A tleap script that builds the chain and sets N, CA, C and O, in Angstrom:
source leaprc.protein.ff14SB
mol = sequence {
  NMET SER LEU GLU GLN GLU PRO ALA ASP GLU
  ARG ARG ALA GLN ILE LEU SER ALA ALA LEU
  ALA ALA ARG ALA GLY THR ASP ALA GLY PHE
  ALA ALA ALA LEU ASP ALA TRP HIE GLN GLN
  ALA ARG GLN ALA VAL PRO ASN THR GLY ALA
  GLY SER VAL SER THR THR ILE SER GLY GLY
  SER GLN GLY ILE VAL VAL THR THR ARG ASP
  VAL ASN GLY GLY LEU ARG ILE GLY PRO SER
  ALA SER ALA PRO PRO PRO PRO GLU GLN SER
  GLY CSER
}
set mol.1.N position { 116.247 108.963 94.502 }
set mol.1.CA position { 115.562 110.297 94.151 }
set mol.1.C position { 115.020 110.363 95.795 }
set mol.1.O position { 114.903 109.339 96.468 }
set mol.2.N position { 114.696 111.815 96.350 }
set mol.2.CA position { 114.879 112.334 97.414 }
set mol.2.C position { 113.567 112.683 97.760 }
set mol.2.O position { 112.744 112.490 96.865 }
set mol.3.N position { 113.065 113.234 99.019 }
set mol.3.CA position { 111.842 113.515 99.066 }
set mol.3.C position { 111.669 114.700 99.302 }
set mol.3.O position { 110.829 115.094 100.111 }
set mol.4.N position { 112.486 115.507 98.590 }
set mol.4.CA position { 112.067 116.700 98.131 }
set mol.4.C position { 111.904 117.078 96.624 }
set mol.4.O position { 111.584 118.170 96.156 }
set mol.5.N position { 112.191 115.952 95.999 }
set mol.5.CA position { 111.375 115.648 94.573 }
set mol.5.C position { 110.213 115.221 94.171 }
set mol.5.O position { 109.616 115.537 93.142 }
set mol.6.N position { 109.853 114.399 95.107 }
set mol.6.CA position { 108.811 113.672 95.697 }
set mol.6.C position { 107.812 114.356 97.038 }
set mol.6.O position { 107.278 113.533 97.780 }
set mol.7.N position { 107.676 115.247 97.202 }
set mol.7.CA position { 107.316 115.743 98.294 }
set mol.7.C position { 105.825 114.972 98.851 }
set mol.7.O position { 105.542 115.215 100.024 }
set mol.8.N position { 104.626 113.836 97.882 }
set mol.8.CA position { 103.592 113.631 98.051 }
set mol.8.C position { 104.144 112.320 98.708 }
set mol.8.O position { 103.541 111.835 99.664 }
set mol.9.N position { 105.575 111.588 98.083 }
set mol.9.CA position { 105.516 110.436 98.430 }
set mol.9.C position { 105.693 110.000 100.036 }
set mol.9.O position { 106.493 110.416 100.874 }
set mol.10.N position { 104.142 108.534 100.177 }
set mol.10.CA position { 104.387 108.962 101.491 }
set mol.10.C position { 105.638 108.072 102.450 }
set mol.10.O position { 106.000 108.360 103.590 }
set mol.11.N position { 106.183 106.823 101.508 }
set mol.11.CA position { 106.839 106.373 101.899 }
set mol.11.C position { 108.431 106.839 102.048 }
set mol.11.O position { 109.240 106.555 102.932 }
set mol.12.N position { 108.553 107.509 101.075 }
set mol.12.CA position { 110.030 108.084 101.524 }
set mol.12.C position { 109.949 109.435 102.172 }
set mol.12.O position { 110.692 110.393 101.958 }
set mol.13.N position { 108.859 109.357 103.056 }
set mol.13.CA position { 108.447 110.224 103.976 }
set mol.13.C position { 109.127 109.350 105.355 }
set mol.13.O position { 110.105 109.655 106.038 }
set mol.14.N position { 108.430 108.448 105.438 }
set mol.14.CA position { 108.999 107.647 106.071 }
set mol.14.C position { 109.837 106.768 106.847 }
set mol.14.O position { 109.938 106.343 107.998 }
set mol.15.N position { 110.518 106.661 105.469 }
set mol.15.CA position { 112.172 106.452 105.623 }
set mol.15.C position { 112.909 107.131 106.308 }
set mol.15.O position { 113.660 106.708 107.187 }
set mol.16.N position { 112.683 108.847 105.789 }
set mol.16.CA position { 113.314 109.983 105.554 }
set mol.16.C position { 113.550 110.441 107.706 }
set mol.16.O position { 114.540 110.848 108.313 }
set mol.17.N position { 112.320 110.149 108.133 }
set mol.17.CA position { 111.354 110.104 109.201 }
set mol.17.C position { 112.092 109.058 110.329 }
set mol.17.O position { 112.121 109.291 111.538 }
set mol.18.N position { 112.631 107.958 109.733 }
set mol.18.CA position { 113.069 106.957 110.712 }
set mol.18.C position { 114.648 106.995 110.773 }
set mol.18.O position { 115.298 106.306 111.560 }
set mol.19.N position { 115.177 107.844 109.889 }
set mol.19.CA position { 116.365 107.845 109.725 }
set mol.19.C position { 116.539 109.314 110.022 }
set mol.19.O position { 117.444 109.716 109.292 }
set mol.20.N position { 116.018 110.405 110.857 }
set mol.20.CA position { 115.996 111.007 111.209 }
set mol.20.C position { 116.006 110.960 112.702 }
set mol.20.O position { 116.668 111.668 113.462 }
set mol.21.N position { 114.968 109.792 113.062 }
set mol.21.CA position { 114.917 109.417 114.499 }
set mol.21.C position { 116.299 108.495 115.131 }
set mol.21.O position { 116.870 108.490 116.221 }
set mol.22.N position { 116.516 107.641 113.673 }
set mol.22.CA position { 117.853 107.127 114.267 }
set mol.22.C position { 119.119 107.900 114.256 }
set mol.22.O position { 120.022 107.520 115.002 }
set mol.23.N position { 119.265 108.753 113.636 }
set mol.23.CA position { 120.438 109.400 114.373 }
set mol.23.C position { 120.515 110.314 115.234 }
set mol.23.O position { 121.500 110.665 115.885 }
set mol.24.N position { 118.657 111.015 115.253 }
set mol.24.CA position { 118.886 111.544 116.821 }
set mol.24.C position { 119.061 111.040 117.928 }
set mol.24.O position { 119.372 111.613 118.973 }
set mol.25.N position { 118.761 109.332 117.639 }
set mol.25.CA position { 118.715 108.547 118.913 }
set mol.25.C position { 120.186 108.443 119.265 }
set mol.25.O position { 120.488 107.923 120.338 }
set mol.26.N position { 121.216 108.940 118.367 }
set mol.26.CA position { 122.737 108.358 118.933 }
set mol.26.C position { 123.757 109.256 118.845 }
set mol.26.O position { 124.940 108.926 118.924 }
set mol.27.N position { 123.190 110.900 118.610 }
set mol.27.CA position { 123.664 111.959 118.335 }
set mol.27.C position { 122.985 113.057 118.994 }
set mol.27.O position { 122.047 113.614 118.423 }
set mol.28.N position { 123.465 113.502 120.417 }
set mol.28.CA position { 122.552 114.364 121.111 }
set mol.28.C position { 122.698 115.443 120.646 }
set mol.28.O position { 121.874 116.219 121.131 }
set mol.29.N position { 123.633 116.111 119.613 }
set mol.29.CA position { 123.822 117.349 119.192 }
set mol.29.C position { 122.847 117.457 118.199 }
set mol.29.O position { 122.083 118.419 118.114 }
set mol.30.N position { 122.855 116.278 117.275 }
set mol.30.CA position { 122.164 116.177 116.239 }
set mol.30.C position { 120.504 116.457 116.584 }
set mol.30.O position { 119.695 117.230 116.072 }
set mol.31.N position { 120.398 115.569 117.572 }
set mol.31.CA position { 118.652 115.829 118.087 }
set mol.31.C position { 118.629 117.343 119.441 }
set mol.31.O position { 117.722 117.983 119.974 }
set mol.32.N position { 119.471 117.356 119.488 }
set mol.32.CA position { 119.100 118.904 119.951 }
set mol.32.C position { 118.567 119.959 118.722 }
set mol.32.O position { 117.506 120.578 118.649 }
set mol.33.N position { 120.065 119.903 117.509 }
set mol.33.CA position { 120.029 120.828 116.381 }
set mol.33.C position { 118.263 120.479 115.457 }
set mol.33.O position { 117.706 121.426 114.903 }
set mol.34.N position { 117.819 119.506 115.444 }
set mol.34.CA position { 116.414 118.682 115.367 }
set mol.34.C position { 115.441 119.619 115.975 }
set mol.34.O position { 114.612 120.335 115.412 }
set mol.35.N position { 115.706 119.476 117.235 }
set mol.35.CA position { 114.350 119.912 117.395 }
set mol.35.C position { 114.103 121.032 117.484 }
set mol.35.O position { 112.907 121.304 117.587 }
set mol.36.N position { 114.929 121.974 117.485 }
set mol.36.CA position { 115.173 123.365 117.179 }
set mol.36.C position { 114.981 123.622 115.959 }
set mol.36.O position { 114.443 124.707 115.741 }
set mol.37.N position { 115.348 122.724 114.714 }
set mol.37.CA position { 114.096 122.899 113.402 }
set mol.37.C position { 113.540 122.779 113.574 }
set mol.37.O position { 112.885 123.788 113.313 }
set mol.38.N position { 112.379 121.400 114.387 }
set mol.38.CA position { 111.211 121.413 114.527 }
set mol.38.C position { 110.321 122.216 115.456 }
set mol.38.O position { 109.131 122.004 115.688 }
set mol.39.N position { 111.151 123.244 115.986 }
set mol.39.CA position { 110.641 123.977 116.727 }
set mol.39.C position { 110.116 125.248 115.160 }
set mol.39.O position { 108.954 125.502 114.843 }
set mol.40.N position { 110.969 125.622 114.701 }
set mol.40.CA position { 111.067 126.610 114.020 }
set mol.40.C position { 109.878 126.466 113.155 }
set mol.40.O position { 108.942 127.258 113.050 }
set mol.41.N position { 110.097 125.051 112.398 }
set mol.41.CA position { 109.204 125.012 111.643 }
set mol.41.C position { 107.819 125.208 111.929 }
set mol.41.O position { 107.100 125.689 111.053 }
set mol.42.N position { 107.327 124.877 113.111 }
set mol.42.CA position { 105.689 124.769 113.736 }
set mol.42.C position { 105.390 125.997 113.640 }
set mol.42.O position { 104.279 126.439 113.346 }
set mol.43.N position { 106.533 126.723 113.924 }
set mol.43.CA position { 105.932 128.124 114.033 }
set mol.43.C position { 105.818 128.915 112.973 }
set mol.43.O position { 105.149 129.949 112.989 }
set mol.44.N position { 106.487 128.473 111.933 }
set mol.44.CA position { 106.880 129.010 110.566 }
set mol.44.C position { 105.294 128.722 109.263 }
set mol.44.O position { 104.863 129.489 108.402 }
set mol.45.N position { 104.836 127.360 109.651 }
set mol.45.CA position { 104.424 126.793 109.422 }
set mol.45.C position { 102.812 126.711 109.545 }
set mol.45.O position { 102.646 125.699 110.226 }
set mol.46.N position { 101.512 127.256 109.236 }
set mol.46.CA position { 100.172 127.215 110.027 }
set mol.46.C position { 99.900 126.130 109.910 }
set mol.46.O position { 100.145 125.425 108.932 }
set mol.47.N position { 99.379 125.844 110.839 }
set mol.47.CA position { 98.037 124.430 111.744 }
set mol.47.C position { 97.070 124.003 110.329 }
set mol.47.O position { 95.876 124.272 110.196 }
set mol.48.N position { 98.031 123.191 109.230 }
set mol.48.CA position { 96.609 122.891 108.618 }
set mol.48.C position { 96.347 122.030 108.153 }
set mol.48.O position { 96.162 121.758 106.967 }
set mol.49.N position { 96.241 120.916 109.919 }
set mol.49.CA position { 95.383 119.709 110.410 }
set mol.49.C position { 94.272 119.473 109.870 }
set mol.49.O position { 93.851 120.280 109.041 }
set mol.50.N position { 93.464 118.235 110.220 }
set mol.50.CA position { 92.401 117.658 109.670 }
set mol.50.C position { 91.294 118.766 110.378 }
set mol.50.O position { 91.643 119.383 111.384 }
set mol.51.N position { 90.459 118.891 110.010 }
set mol.51.CA position { 89.586 119.623 110.348 }
set mol.51.C position { 88.353 120.297 109.595 }
set mol.51.O position { 88.412 120.320 108.365 }
set mol.52.N position { 87.177 120.879 110.266 }
set mol.52.CA position { 86.025 120.726 108.849 }
set mol.52.C position { 85.262 122.393 109.557 }
set mol.52.O position { 85.181 122.912 110.670 }
set mol.53.N position { 84.946 122.646 108.531 }
set mol.53.CA position { 84.161 123.958 108.275 }
set mol.53.C position { 82.280 124.074 108.277 }
set mol.53.O position { 81.754 123.745 107.213 }
set mol.54.N position { 81.642 124.376 109.051 }
set mol.54.CA position { 80.233 123.799 108.887 }
set mol.54.C position { 79.549 125.886 108.886 }
set mol.54.O position { 80.069 126.822 109.492 }
set mol.55.N position { 78.126 125.916 107.849 }
set mol.55.CA position { 77.512 126.738 108.262 }
set mol.55.C position { 76.153 126.362 108.157 }
set mol.55.O position { 75.905 125.868 107.058 }
set mol.56.N position { 75.145 126.431 108.963 }
set mol.56.CA position { 73.883 126.210 108.553 }
set mol.56.C position { 73.605 127.466 108.708 }
set mol.56.O position { 74.152 128.069 109.632 }
set mol.57.N position { 72.575 128.230 107.723 }
set mol.57.CA position { 71.506 130.306 107.885 }
set mol.57.C position { 70.214 129.132 107.695 }
set mol.57.O position { 70.049 128.025 107.183 }
set mol.58.N position { 69.491 130.088 108.412 }
set mol.58.CA position { 68.056 129.920 108.006 }
set mol.58.C position { 67.150 131.052 108.718 }
set mol.58.O position { 67.516 131.764 109.653 }
set mol.59.N position { 65.935 131.068 108.104 }
set mol.59.CA position { 65.476 132.431 108.835 }
set mol.59.C position { 65.763 133.683 107.756 }
set mol.59.O position { 66.148 134.768 108.192 }
set mol.60.N position { 65.611 133.527 106.721 }
set mol.60.CA position { 65.658 134.473 106.173 }
set mol.60.C position { 66.956 135.507 105.311 }
set mol.60.O position { 67.789 134.721 104.858 }
set mol.61.N position { 67.180 136.363 105.115 }
set mol.61.CA position { 68.038 137.159 104.346 }
set mol.61.C position { 68.704 137.083 105.353 }
set mol.61.O position { 68.164 137.147 106.458 }
set mol.62.N position { 70.256 136.902 105.180 }
set mol.62.CA position { 71.246 136.664 105.824 }
set mol.62.C position { 72.346 138.433 105.794 }
set mol.62.O position { 72.933 138.935 106.752 }
set mol.63.N position { 72.273 138.916 104.478 }
set mol.63.CA position { 73.152 139.371 104.167 }
set mol.63.C position { 74.660 138.852 103.798 }
set mol.63.O position { 74.747 137.754 103.247 }
set mol.64.N position { 75.881 139.609 104.084 }
set mol.64.CA position { 77.088 138.720 103.483 }
set mol.64.C position { 77.631 137.341 104.777 }
set mol.64.O position { 77.935 137.258 105.966 }
set mol.65.N position { 77.523 136.725 103.921 }
set mol.65.CA position { 77.459 135.089 104.907 }
set mol.65.C position { 79.422 134.513 104.241 }
set mol.65.O position { 79.829 134.227 103.115 }
set mol.66.N position { 80.088 134.571 105.530 }
set mol.66.CA position { 81.844 133.868 104.925 }
set mol.66.C position { 82.057 132.814 105.827 }
set mol.66.O position { 82.164 132.963 107.044 }
set mol.67.N position { 82.116 131.783 105.245 }
set mol.67.CA position { 82.791 130.810 105.957 }
set mol.67.C position { 84.143 130.458 105.155 }
set mol.67.O position { 84.426 130.395 103.959 }
set mol.68.N position { 85.031 130.205 106.662 }
set mol.68.CA position { 86.842 129.905 105.898 }
set mol.68.C position { 87.474 128.898 106.802 }
set mol.68.O position { 87.154 128.581 107.947 }
set mol.69.N position { 88.196 128.574 106.233 }
set mol.69.CA position { 89.031 127.831 107.532 }
set mol.69.C position { 90.683 128.137 106.538 }
set mol.69.O position { 90.843 128.062 105.320 }
set mol.70.N position { 91.577 128.440 107.490 }
set mol.70.CA position { 93.300 128.631 106.981 }
set mol.70.C position { 93.133 129.545 106.100 }
set mol.70.O position { 93.166 129.138 104.938 }
set mol.71.N position { 92.949 130.748 106.268 }
set mol.71.CA position { 93.385 131.657 105.519 }
set mol.71.C position { 94.793 132.044 105.747 }
set mol.71.O position { 95.265 132.174 106.877 }
set mol.72.N position { 95.596 132.265 104.414 }
set mol.72.CA position { 96.917 133.215 104.805 }
set mol.72.C position { 96.422 134.379 103.944 }
set mol.72.O position { 95.728 134.502 102.935 }
set mol.73.N position { 96.997 135.070 104.675 }
set mol.73.CA position { 97.228 136.355 103.975 }
set mol.73.C position { 95.870 137.499 104.257 }
set mol.73.O position { 95.074 137.031 105.071 }
set mol.74.N position { 95.546 138.658 103.818 }
set mol.74.CA position { 94.166 139.329 103.873 }
set mol.74.C position { 93.213 138.783 103.709 }
set mol.74.O position { 93.306 137.601 103.379 }
set mol.75.N position { 91.679 139.473 103.884 }
set mol.75.CA position { 90.297 139.032 104.051 }
set mol.75.C position { 89.499 140.413 104.256 }
set mol.75.O position { 88.982 140.700 105.335 }
set mol.76.N position { 89.453 141.135 103.266 }
set mol.76.CA position { 88.573 142.014 103.264 }
set mol.76.C position { 87.148 141.583 102.852 }
set mol.76.O position { 86.809 140.946 101.855 }
set mol.77.N position { 86.243 142.180 104.055 }
set mol.77.CA position { 84.834 141.843 103.361 }
set mol.77.C position { 84.580 143.454 103.248 }
set mol.77.O position { 85.217 144.348 103.803 }
set mol.78.N position { 83.260 143.579 102.207 }
set mol.78.CA position { 82.970 144.745 101.654 }
set mol.78.C position { 83.458 145.526 100.485 }
set mol.78.O position { 84.168 144.910 99.691 }
set mol.79.N position { 83.280 146.388 100.319 }
set mol.79.CA position { 83.492 147.357 98.696 }
set mol.79.C position { 84.746 147.447 98.805 }
set mol.79.O position { 84.800 147.250 100.018 }
set mol.80.N position { 86.036 147.621 98.433 }
set mol.80.CA position { 87.227 148.193 98.076 }
set mol.80.C position { 87.090 149.860 98.148 }
set mol.80.O position { 86.144 150.647 98.157 }
set mol.81.N position { 88.124 149.936 98.180 }
set mol.81.CA position { 88.308 151.616 97.684 }
set mol.81.C position { 87.904 152.179 96.726 }
set mol.81.O position { 87.328 153.256 96.877 }
set mol.82.N position { 88.057 151.700 95.617 }
set mol.82.CA position { 88.444 151.886 94.097 }
set mol.82.C position { 86.632 151.333 93.654 }
set mol.82.O position { 86.191 151.705 92.566 }
set mol.83.N position { 86.054 150.772 94.258 }
set mol.83.CA position { 84.741 150.049 93.994 }
set mol.83.C position { 83.598 151.296 93.896 }
set mol.83.O position { 83.995 152.271 94.535 }
set mol.84.N position { 82.569 151.466 93.397 }
set mol.84.CA position { 81.911 152.356 93.075 }
set mol.84.C position { 80.296 152.299 94.128 }
set mol.84.O position { 79.581 151.347 94.441 }
set mol.85.N position { 80.217 153.562 94.387 }
set mol.85.CA position { 79.243 153.402 95.729 }
set mol.85.C position { 77.761 152.206 95.342 }
set mol.85.O position { 77.646 151.834 94.175 }
set mol.86.N position { 77.349 152.005 95.770 }
set mol.86.CA position { 75.530 151.011 95.787 }
set mol.86.C position { 74.818 151.996 95.205 }
set mol.86.O position { 74.720 153.133 95.666 }
set mol.87.N position { 74.192 151.511 93.964 }
set mol.87.CA position { 73.160 152.010 93.936 }
set mol.87.C position { 71.729 152.428 94.963 }
set mol.87.O position { 71.188 151.446 95.471 }
set mol.88.N position { 71.158 153.688 95.259 }
set mol.88.CA position { 70.465 154.450 96.415 }
set mol.88.C position { 69.209 153.236 95.916 }
set mol.88.O position { 69.007 152.802 94.782 }
set mol.89.N position { 68.636 152.968 96.943 }
set mol.89.CA position { 67.227 152.169 97.262 }
set mol.89.C position { 66.191 153.195 97.123 }
set mol.89.O position { 66.360 154.356 97.496 }
set mol.90.N position { 65.194 152.788 96.621 }
set mol.90.CA position { 63.912 154.022 97.072 }
set mol.90.C position { 63.232 153.621 97.960 }
set mol.90.O position { 63.910 152.605 98.112 }
set mol.91.N position { 62.383 153.508 98.788 }
set mol.91.CA position { 61.025 152.821 99.499 }
set mol.91.C position { 60.290 153.407 99.154 }
set mol.91.O position { 59.944 154.310 99.916 }
set mol.92.N position { 59.631 153.304 97.917 }
set mol.92.CA position { 58.348 153.742 97.204 }
set mol.92.C position { 58.517 152.346 96.686 }
set mol.92.O position { 57.701 151.879 95.891 }
savepdb mol mol.pdb
quit
């Protein structure tokens, strides 16, 4: 079974990593190609490393509050173009 069939298998990933490192250590052309592939992969895949998001809100009404991490794609805050207008609020 390959790592592609079981991508969460850490042991297989370590075996593949060791095999790639060994091959790169003995084949300069392979090492250069592996390095080029690695650079492309780093640019194509967003950083999803360890990290956290923390929000503290105090002091009454805050309106819209958004806390996020690692957003892929668009993010729109507010009514959409097709949303009906909000109801009018009376001052009395």
